[in-house]
C-alpha positions as CSV (number, residue, x, y, z in Angstrom):
1,M,-3.2,2.8,-10.0
2,A,0.0,4.8,-10.8
3,V,0.7,5.1,-7.1
4,L,0.6,1.3,-6.7
5,L,3.1,0.9,-9.6
6,F,5.5,3.5,-8.1
7,Q,5.3,1.9,-4.7
8,F,6.1,-1.5,-6.2
9,L,9.0,0.0,-8.2
10,I,10.5,1.8,-5.2
11,T,10.2,-1.4,-3.1
12,Y,11.7,-3.8,-5.6
13,L,14.1,-2.0,-7.9
14,P,17.6,-2.2,-6.4
15,F,18.7,1.3,-7.5
16,L,15.5,2.8,-6.1
17,Q,15.9,0.8,-2.9
18,T,19.2,2.6,-2.4
19,V,17.8,6.0,-3.0
20,F,14.7,5.6,-0.8
21,H,16.3,3.3,1.8
22,T,13.7,0.5,1.3
23,Q,14.0,-3.2,1.2
24,S,12.0,-5.9,-0.5
25,L,8.9,-7.3,1.2
26,S,8.2,-11.0,1.4
27,L,5.0,-12.2,-0.2
28,M,3.4,-12.5,3.3
29,E,4.4,-9.0,4.2
30,F,3.1,-7.6,0.9
31,L,-0.2,-9.4,1.3
32,T,-0.5,-8.2,5.0
33,V,0.0,-4.6,3.9
34,G,-2.5,-5.0,1.1
35,V,-5.2,-6.5,3.4
36,L,-4.7,-4.0,6.2
37,S,-4.8,-1.0,3.9
38,T,-7.9,-2.3,2.3
39,V,-9.6,-2.7,5.7
40,V,-8.7,0.9,6.5
41,F,-9.9,2.2,3.1
42,L,-13.3,0.3,3.5
43,A,-13.7,1.6,7.1
44,V,-13.3,5.2,5.9
45,E,-15.6,4.7,3.0
46,I,-18.3,3.2,5.3
47,E,-17.9,6.1,7.7
48,K,-18.3,8.6,4.9
49,A,-21.4,6.8,3.6
50,V,-23.0,6.8,7.1
51,K,-22.3,10.5,7.7
52,N,-23.7,11.5,4.4
53,R,-27.1,9.9,5.0
């Protein structure tokens, strides 16, 4: 959970944007990243569950 908070801060706080060379995401971009990362996470978890049978 802390990683998500830090990612949000780095993405949206202006002084951290300067340090890390980031820019704000639109709501659609933010949701797209969230959905795609969730799909990858679930795929890896399913793969691990199948291999451990």
